FIBADREN-580602 format. One record per residue (C-alpha): y, z, x; residue in three letters. Coordinates in steps of 0.25 Angstrom, whole numbers, plus 2048, in hexadecimal, padded with zeros to 3 digits. Each point is the difference from the previous one (the first is absolute). Layout:
YZXALA...
//
This chain:
801800800MET80C7FC807ASP80E8067FETHR8057F67F7ASP7F48027F7PHE80280F801VAL8107FD7FEALA7FC7F97F3VAL7F68087FBPHE80A80C802ARG8087FA7F7ILE7F77FC7F5ASP7F980D7FFGLN80B80A802LEU80D7FB7FBVAL7FA7FC7F4LYS7FB80D7FEASN80B808805TYR80180C7F5PRO80D7FE7F8ASP80780D7FDARG7FF7FB7F0SER7F27FC800SER7F48097FEGLU7FA80580FARG7F47F8805GLN7F18057FFSER7FA80780AILE7F57F4802GLU80F7F5802ASP80580C80BILE7F37FF807GLU7FF7F1802LYS80E800805CYS7FE80980AILE7F57F9806GLN8067F4800ILE80C806808CYS7F680780AARG7FA7F3802ALA80D7FA803ALA80380B809CYS7F37FD80AGLN8027F17FFLEU80F7FF802VAL80580380EPRO80780B803GLN80B7F8808ASP8027F87F2ASP80D8027F8PRO7F98017F4ASP7F780B806TYR80980D7FCPRO8037FB7F2ASP7F07FF7FFTRP800810803LEU80A8027F8TYR7F87F87F2TRP7F3808804LEU80A80E802SER8057FC7F2PHE7F37FE7F9TYR7F980B805ILE80A80A7FASER7FD7F87F4GLU7F4805800ARG80680D804PHE8078017F3GLU7F37FC7F7SER7F780B807THR80A80B804GLY7F880080FGLU80880680AILE7F87F880BSER8077F47FBHIS80E804800ALA7FD80280FGLN7FA7F3803GLU80A7FA7F7ALA80B80780BVAL7F77FC80CGLN8007F27FCGLU8107FF7FFVAL80380880DARG7F87F5806HIS8087F67FCALA80D807802LEU7FC80380ESER7FE7F2803ILE80C7FA7F7THR80E7FD808ASP80A8097F8GLN8097F57FDGLY7F67F77F9HIS8027FE7F2ALA7F28067FBASP80480E808TYR8098077F4PRO7F37FA7F6LYS7F5809809TYR80980C801LEU8038007F1GLU7F17FF7FFHIS7FD80D809ILE80A8077FBSER7FA7FE7F1HIS7F1803805VAL80580E809LEU8088047F1SER7F37FE7F8ARG7F780880BLEU80980C7FFTYR7FF8007F0HIS7F27FF803GLU7FD80980BALA80E8097FFASN8007FC80EASP810803804THR7FF7F780DASN7FC7F47F9SER80D8027F7LEU80A80380EASP7FA7F4805GLU8037F77F2ALA80C803801ILE8037FC80EGLN7F97F27FEPHE80B7FF7F3ASN80A802809GLU7FC7F7809GLN7FE7F47F6VAL8108047FAILE8067FF80ESER7FA7F4803ILE8027F77F4ILE80F7FB7FDSER8068027F0GLU7FB7F57FBGLY7F1800805HIS7F68007F2TRP7F980D807LEU80E809801ARG8018047F2GLN7F18047FFASP80180780CALA80C8077FDLEU7F98057F3PHE7F3803808ASP809809806ARG8068077F4SER7F08037FCLEU7FC80380ELEU80C80B801LEU7FC8067F2SER7F2801805HIS80480880DARG8098087F8TYR7F58067F7ARG7F980180DSER80A808808LYS80C8057F5GLY80B7F7809THR80A7FF7F5VAL8067F5808ALA7F57F8800ASP8028027F0LEU80E7FC800ASN7FE7F3808GLU7F37FC7F7SER8078027F5ILE80D7F6804SER7F67F8806LEU7FA7FE7F2GLY80E7FE7F9GLU8037F6809GLN7F47F67FCTHR8018017F2LEU80E7FD800ARG7FE7F3809GLU7F27FD7F8ALA8037F47F7SER7FA8037F1ASN7F57F5800ASP7FC80680EASP7F18037FDALA80180B809THR80980A7F7VAL7F78077F9PRO7F980680DTYR80D801805VAL80480A7F3LEU7F2807801LEU80380380ESER80D8047FEMET7FB8087F4ALA7F880980AGLU80B801809ILE8098067F7LEU7F68087FBHIS7FD80580ETHR80E804801LYS8028077F2TYR7F680A807GLY80980380AARG80D8017F6THR7FB8037F3ASN80A7F87FASER7FC7F97F2SER8097F5803LEU7F67FB80CASP7F38047F8LEU8067F67F4GLU8047F5808LYS7F2800807ALA7F98007F0ILE80A7F67FCGLU7FB7F680EPHE7F28047FCALA8017FC7F2LYS8077F4804LYS7F67FB809ALA7F58037F5ASN8067F77F7GLU8027F380AGLU7F1802807LEU7F57F97F8ARG7F58087F9SER7F77FA80BASP80880380CASP7F780780APRO80F809802ASP7FD8057F0LYS7F980B804LYS80980680CILE80C7FE7F4CYS7F88087F7PHE7FD80C80BLYS80F800804LEU8038017F1LEU7F880C800SER80480680CLYS80F7FF7FALEU7FD8057F2LEU7FA80B806LEU80D804807SER8067FF7F5GLN7F88087F8SER80280C80AARG80F7FD801LEU8028007F2SER7F58097FBGLY7FB7F37F6SER7F18017FBTYR8027F37FCGLU8037FA80DSER7F4807806ALA7F87F97F5GLU8077F2803GLN7FD80380FALA7F08027FDVAL8007F27F8LYS8057F980BTYR7F880680AALA7F37FC7F7GLU8067F27FEGLN800800810ALA7F1804800VAL7FD7F67F5GLU8077F580AHIS7FA80280DPHE7F87F9808GLU7FC80280DGLY7F9809809ASN7FD80E800ALA809805808ILE80D7FA7FAASP7F78057F2GLU80280D804CYS8107FF801ARG7FF7FC7F2TYR7F780B7FCALA80B80A807PHE8097FB7F6CYS7FB8027F6TYR7FB80E804VAL80E803803THR8047FC7F3ALA7F680A7F8MET80480B808LEU80E8007FDGLU7FC7FE7F1LYS7F880D801TYR80C806809LYS8077FE7F4MET7F98057F5GLN7FF80C809ILE80D802803HIS8067FE7F2ASP7F48077FAARG7FD7F57F6MET7F58037F6LYS7F97F3800ASP7FA80280FLYS7F67F6805SER7F2805800PRO7FB80580EVAL7F57F67FEASP80A7F5803GLU80580880BILE7F3801806ASP8007EE7FFGLU80C7FF807ILE7FC80980CILE7F37F8800GLU8087F3801ILE80880880CGLY7F4805808LEU7F97F27FFILE80D7F9805ALA7FF80B80CTHR7F17FD804ALA8047F2801ILE80D802808LEU7FE80180FPRO80480A807ASP8117FD805GLY8037F97F4HIS80E8027FAPRO7FA8027F3THR7F680A803LYS80980D804SER8087FE7F1PRO7F37FD7F8LEU7FB80E806TRP80E8067FDLEU8007FA7F2ALA7F18067FELEU80580D803GLY80A8007F5GLY7F57FB7F5LEU7F880C803TYR80C8077FFASP8037FA7F3CYS7F28047FBLYS80380E806LEU8098017F6ALA7F97FC7F5ARG7F5809802VAL80080B7F6ALA80780C803ASP7F480A7FEVAL7F97F780AASP80C802808ARG80080F800LEU7F2801802HIS7FF7F780BGLY7F67F77F9GLY7F77F5806GLN80B7F67FAALA80B807806PHE7FA80380FGLN7FA7F1800GLU80E7FB7FEALA807808809CYS7F67FC80BALA8007F27FELEU810800800SER80080780DSER7F77F6806GLN8087F57FCSER80B804806TYR7F980380EVAL7FC7F3800ARG80E7FB7FECYS80380980CLEU7F37FA80ATHR8017F27FBTHR8037F780CPRO80E7FB801ARG8058087F3ALA811800801LYS80680E804PRO8078017F2MET7F17FE7F8GLU7F980A80AARG80B8097FCILE7FE7FE7EFGLN7F2802804ALA80580F805VAL80A8027F6MET7F37FC7F6GLY7F780B807LEU80C8097FELEU7FE8007F3ASN7F08017FDTHR7F880A7FEGLY7FE80280ELEU7FD80C807ALA80D807806ILE7FD7FF80EASP7FD7F1800SER80D7FD7F6ARG80780780BVAL7FA7F880BTHR8017F37F8ALA811805801GLY80080180EMET7FA7F3801LEU80C7FA7F7GLY80A807809ILE7F97F980CLEU8007F37FALEU80F8017FDILE8047FE80FGLU7F97F27FEGLU80E7FB7F9PHE80780580DGLN8057F780CGLY8097F4802GLU7FA7F77F7ASN8068087F4PHE80F8007FDSER80680E7FALEU7FF7FA7F3GLU7F17FC800ASP7FD80E804LYS8078067F6GLN7FA7F57F6TYR7F2805806TRP80480F800ALA8048007F1SER7F27F87FDGLU7F880D804VAL8058077F4LEU7FA80E7FFGLY7F880080DLEU80980C808ALA7FF8087F4THR7F27FD7FCASP7FB80480DTHR80880D802ALA7FD8037F0ALA7EF7FF806ALA80480880BMET80680B7FAMET7F58007F6THR7F580180ATYR80780C809GLU8048077F3ARG7F28047FFVAL7FF80480FARG80880C7FETHR80180480CGLN8077F4806LYS80C7F87FDTYR8037F2801PRO8067FC80CGLU80F7FA7FCVAL7FE7F780ASER7F37FB7FAHIS8068017F2LEU80D7F6804GLU7F77F5809MET8027F67F4GLY80F8027FCTRP80280080FLEU7F87F4802ALA8077FA7F4LEU80D804806ALA8007FA80DTHR7FB7F37FALEU80B7FF7F7SER80980280BARG7FA7F4807GLY7FE80B80DARG7F67FA809ASP7F780480BVAL80980180EASP7FA7F0806GLU80380680ESER7F3805803ASN7F97F47FASER7F2805806GLU80180D7FBLEU8027F77F1GLY7F57F7803LYS7F880E803THR8048077F4SER7FE7F47F7SER7F37FF805ASN7FC80D7FCALA8088007F2HIS7F87F47FDILE7F2808804LYS80680C7F8LEU8007F77F2ILE7F37FB804ASP7FB80E802GLN8038057F3ILE7FD7F57F8CYS7F2800806HIS8018107FCGLY8057FD7F1LEU7F57F47FEGLU7F580A806LEU80580B7F8ALA7FF7F77F1ILE7F77F7801THR7F5808805SER80280A7F4GLY80580C80AALA80C7FE7F8GLU80080B7F3PRO80B7FA7F8HIS80480C7FAALA80A8037F7ILE80280F804GLN80180580EILE7F2808803THR7FD80980DGLU7F87F5804GLU80B7F6803ASP80880A806ILE7F5805809HIS7FB7F0803ARG8107FD804GLY80280B808GLU8067FA80DGLY7FE7F07FBILE80F8017FBILE80380680DASP7FA7F7809ASP8067F57F8VAL80E804800VAL80080580EASN7FB7F2805ASP80A7FA7F9ILE80A808808LEU7FB7FD80AGLY8027F1802LEU80B7FE809ALA8087F77F8GLU80080A7F4LEU80480B808ASP80D7F8801TYR7FF7FB7F3PHE7FD80D7F7LEU80980980ASER7F980D7FCVAL80580E801HIS7F680D802PRO80180A7F8ARG809809809SER80D7F67FFASP7FE7FF7F1ILE80280F7FDLEU80A801809GLU8077F57F8ALA7FF80A7F6ALA809809806ARG80D7FA7F8SER7F98017F3GLY7F37FD7FAPRO7FB7F27FEILE7F87FD7F3VAL7F87F4800VAL7FC7F97F1LEU7F57F8800ASN7F97F97F2LEU7F57F4800SER8037FA7F3VAL7F27FA7FFLYS7F4809804SER80580E801TYR80580A7F7GLU80B809803GLY80B80080ACYS7FF805810ASP80B809804ILE7FE80280FPHE80D80B803ILE802802810ILE80880D804THR80280580DGLN7F480A7FFSER7F67F87FAHIS7FC7F57F6LEU7FC8007F1LYS7F87F67F9VAL7FE8007F1PHE7FF7F77F4ASN8087FF7F4LEU7F47FB7F6GLU8098017F3LYS8087F5807VAL7FC7F37F7ASP7FE7F480BLYS8037F57F3ASP80A8097FBGLU8087FE80FILE7FD7F37FFARG8077FC7F2ASP80C809805TRP8007F880EALA8027F27F9LEU80A8057F4SER80B7FB808GLY80C80B7FFASP7FA8087F6LYS7FB80780DILE810805800TRP7FF8077F2SER7FF80F7FBGLN7F47FE7FBGLN7F97FB80ETYR80580A809LEU7FC80A7F6THR7F27FA800TRP8007FF810LEU80580F800TRP7F58067F7ASP7F47F9807THR8037FE80DTHR80E806808ILE7FF80E7F8ASN7F3802806PRO8037FE80DILE80D806801MET7F780E7FAASP7F67FC80DALA80C800808LEU80580E7FBGLY80E7F87FCPHE8018057F1THR80F805801GLN80D7FC804PRO802804810PRO80A80C803ASP80A7FF808ASN8017F1801ASP7F57FF809ASP7F97F47FATRP7F37FC804PRO7FB7F2803HIS7F37F87FBVAL7FE7F3807THR7F87F77F4TRP7F77F6805ILE7FA7FA7F4PRO7F77F6802THR7FA7F27F8GLY8068017F2VAL80680C801MET80A7FC80ASER8097FA7F4LYS80180C7F9PHE80E808802PRO7FA80F804PHE80E805804HIS8047FF7F1ALA7F48057F9SER80380C7F6GLY8018057F4ARG8107FD7FBTYR7FF8037F1GLU80480F802CYS80680980AGLY7F980480CGLY7FC7FD80EHIS7F27F87FCASP8057F3809THR7FE7FC80DVAL80E801804MET80280D7FDASP7F6805809ARG7FF7F980CVAL8067F6807VAL7F87F2800SER7FE7F480ASER7F57F4801TYR7F87FA80BGLY7F57F7801THR7F6805808THR7FE80D805VAL7FF7FA80EGLN80B7F97FFTHR80980C7FCLEU7F880880CVAL8047F580AALA80D8017FCSER802810801ARG7F97FF80DLEU80C7FA806GLN80880B801GLY80D8027FAPRO80B7F67FEVAL80D800807VAL8088077F5SER80D7F6802THR7FB7F0800PRO8097F8809VAL8017F47F7GLU8007FD7F1THR7FF7F37F7LEU8087FE7F2LEU7FE7F27F8VAL8088037F2ALA7FC7F27F6MET8098027F5SER7FE7F27FDASN7F27F9802THR7FD7F37FBPRO7F77FF7F3GLY80080F7FFHIS80A80B7F7SER80D803808THR7FF80F805LEU8108047FFPRO7FD80D808HIS7F87FC80AALA80D7FD80BALA80680E7FDASN7F2806800GLU7FF7FC80FVAL80E803802CYS7FF80E7FDGLU7F3800809ILE8067FB80CGLU80A80B7FFLYS7F680C7FFILE7F97F880BILE80D800808LYS7FF80F800CYS7F3802808THR8067F880ASER7F77F47FEVAL8027F2802ASN8017F97F1ALA8007F17FEALA8037F97F5GLN7F97F17FFVAL8017F57F7ARG7F37FC7FAGLY7FC7F6809ASN7F17FF803LYS8027FE80EGLU80B80B803ASP7F980A7F8ILE7F17FC808LYS80B80180ESER80280E7FEARG7F48067F9LEU7F980180FSER80B80A805ASN8048077F3CYS7FB80D7FDASN8058017F1ILE7FF7F57F8PHE8087FF7F1HIS7FF7F67F7PHE8098007F3ALA7F97F37F9GLY7F57FA7F8HIS7F07FF804GLY7F67F97FATYR7F3802800THR7F47F47FEASP7F68057F9TYR7F87F5805VAL80280180EASP80480C805PRO8057FB80ESER80B7F77F8LYS80780C7FASER80E801807HIS80D805800LEU80A7F67FACYS80B7FC809LEU80D7F57FFGLU7F67F4801ASP7F97FF7F5ARG7F47F7808SER80080980ASER7FD80E7FDPRO7FA80B80BLEU7F18017FBSER7F680A803VAL7F97F6809ALA80C7FC807GLU802811803LEU7F2801806PHE8037F4809ASP80C808807LEU7F580A807ASN80A80D7FDLEU7F480A800ALA80480480FGLN80F8057FCGLY80680C7FDALA8037FD7F2HIS80480C7F7PHE8037FB7F3LEU7FF7F57F6ALA8088017F4TYR7FF7F67F5LEU8098017F4SER7F97F37FBALA7F97FB7F3CYS7F27FF7FFGLY7FD80680ETHR7F58087FDGLY7F87F97F3ARG7F27FB801VAL7FD7FD7F4ARG7F47F4801GLU7F38077FDGLU7F97FA80DLYS80C80780APHE7FD80D7FALEU7F5806808ASP8077FD80DGLU8117FF7FCSER8087F780AILE80F8017FCHIS80D801807LEU80180F801ILE7F3800808SER8027F4806ALA80C807808PHE7F880D803GLN7F57F5807VAL8097FA807LEU80480D807GLY80B8077F9PHE7FF80F7FEARG8038037F4HIS8047F57F3VAL8068037F5ILE8067FA7F3ALA80B8097FDARG80880D809LEU80E806802THR8017FF80ETYR80980D7FEGLN7F3808802VAL7FE7F980EILE80E803804ARG80080F7FFASP7F1803804GLU8007F680BSER7F77F2800MET7F28087FFTHR7F37FD7F9ASP80280B7F8LYS80F7FC7FCSER7FB7F37FAILE7F68067F7SER80780A7FCARG80C7F87FDGLY7F97F77F7LEU7FB80D7F8HIS80E805800LYS8057F47FAALA7F57FD7F6THR7FF80C7FCLYS8108027FEARG7FF7F37F8VAL7F48017F8ARG80780E7FCASP80D7F97FCGLU7F77F57F7TRP7F680B7F8LEU80C8067FDALA8077F47FBGLU7F47FC7F9TYR7FE80D7FAALA8107FF7FAARG7FC7F27FBARG7F38067F9SER80880B7FALEU80A7F67FBASP7F77F77FCILE7F880A7F7ARG80C8077FBALA8047F27FBGLU7F27FF7F9LYS80180C7F8ILE80D7FE7FALEU7FD7F27FBSER7F38077FCALA80980A7FAGLU8097F67F9GLU7F37F97FAGLY8037F3808THR7F3802808SER7F08027FFASN80280780DPHE7F580A801ASN80480D803LEU7F3804803GLN80080A80FGLY80F8037FEILE80180F801GLY7F0803800ASP7FA80A809ASP7FC7F3809SER80F7FD804ARG802810803GLU805803810GLY8037F2806ARG80C7FC807ASP8007F37FCILE7FB7F87F5LEU7FB7F4801PRO8047F27F9LEU7F57FC7F5GLU7FB7F6808ASP7FD7FD80FASP80B7FD80ATRP8017F1801SER7F67F8808GLU80B7F6801SER80A808807SER7F780D807PRO80880A806PRO8077FC80CPRO7FC80D807TRP7F07FD801ILE8037F2809ALA80580A80BTYR7F480080AVAL7FC80580EHIS7F77F880BTYR7FE80780EGLY7FF80B807VAL
//
């Protein structure tokens, strides 16, 4: 067979059989024939023949087509090998070189999807970049290459979570849609891809607009695709995913049912290999899981029978048996199975659960085993493994295994550190790990509470919060010691593997009792295990820096200026609120069993209701009054000698104003403010670190003052300038240099590094979706001073004493996903290195008592208490006036006002008569917002 004949044969057999996107995929028999022809041609054509690289390309192409039909990884690897050969013998200036690059990029991308091999994805992106760099604007491949880049970057975002990839991916996809003509056959496929990318973006932003646009694109693609198009099933699968997200966002059960129907259609339209079929089975399983979850959450009467749940579980188990280890669908499928077993648990009768019945025990065991198998699946993503840990924390595992699982989750958080992630990325991942720190601490407290002779170490309890705080502020391990970093990283990975293996062995071997209650057997069996795990974690070199723990002696010494109170509540699987009181002489731990976790969560999500009189009374009765009794602070102090308490609330508790709690409907001193001076901290460890630095010089050197009376896009603050001028007068009495600057970002940033006091009177903004974008509003509306930029300043080593933010919105975190690990402007300035951060202050106390740690908290307390007393007096006066007016109206017969309660015994002895209704939630008392963060 001569070369000319081969060329003719090539045209006849290959070009005519070239698979058009709009046609059905070729049969495996036809593909095998084409492979045979190409192999024969590669043997017959001399390697120095100009056509030889193209024959290698076509051989690779049809081998990749066989891979698409069979799902065999080895076929994709062979396809890559052949096209690599073609590239190696082709000059970069050859007309076909971009085509070879585009093909190898595509095959590597598919290899990533099947094998979850991130190296293949990185290489695919590199080859795609080469294509774009060497082809001209008008080249037929350029538009395809740009859109391929959009898809590749979206894949890398899903793999690594870097937001820059997501943003570029969306931009390129939008460009492709703009430039495509209406009759372009590729438009439906571009729409599908854009819908997928926007859905990925929605997963980060939680923006309904992103989700609605994604659904719009997917439905439009569904309309334009022919009913027999091979990609129709892909469209159904994507619509199922999108509607599941819509169901979770809106709470719509109808959307969940529609998602199930689309998933069923996707399965019905499927034709292909067993591996791909498992993907569609996974889509169906997750849709049914969401449906079951909504039935349980909404307490629906018409719930799916347990037998139906078992059928869906069976589908998932079959798929896990088919999928090879390392396949990207396998670990999330195990996660879904864990969720299905949890749903089955919820359906088990209460009687069976209370008596530890067989059905409950079995579901507990299988749920735990599913989560552990997710942990141990090769190439499971870090976030999937953390979600598995959180699933384990909420199962019926024995308490020692729950604690061990929590410690594993803390180790896994460290995987999100590093230069590959921006601060925005890290804060996003920190927010996604909702409740891990609080659940782990609650499990450890529960475990140690049974061991009456030992309290848990504070450093152990706070490991999760410290890890998340470090992740949130973007602090990386010192790169100067690279060898130490490599050694620590290896030890880190090894320890994770050891813990995973230990959990797997305990659970799957039947050694795990899955107890509902903690038994003596659990305690004895767990003796030493938790300590060993914790010590191993703390022994890692990078984590010693990462967590920055302090010994108990330092922690006790930190309470010299007053008790430290840690409040921890797990809103998922543990009862009551754990209280950890630290004094200079001892540690005390107890549990407030009457605190209802569901009630706490409802209050936390109630918006401004947490400022209401009803809430402050409830908080006092259920939580704060028992703590005051335990501390011995039952009356106001004598001789103006105020005790100082530092509150360190964790998780959902971090939203609440403990300093303002109390009973205000009658006279007396049943309020926090009448008994102690309050401050807040983020963790005990950071508080200890600040106090160990020793006393601060009493008179700072520089003060930076910023007044924003007029801020573009915000209401006018007419008193801001006067406020700053008055403060400047007071500060000058202390021989401190004070500098006023305009609201220019660069001016402020340049002076922040050297100032000791920073006073900002203006508007602040809290971004509920991405806290790193929370900012102080400046004169240039398009260039505010964000949390991310503040962290970039690296001020932590400076002698920064006080940041005063007289700004609106600086301390609110409303989004539920951030309730557990709140990040806002106040805490951001404390992390930056400011010793004190407050939201209101009278500087006269600083002038009179000098610039000390004590003067800050006392000054704020004195000012707040005065404003509160004045406000309550006015409140009482208005109350009496309104009551008098209503009584007169009733006597004149002009009102049906109910006089019940006026003058009866229940009102006797009160100094303050309340209004008939709670004080306004829309306009809460101003004194509640006065808060102090710091030492």
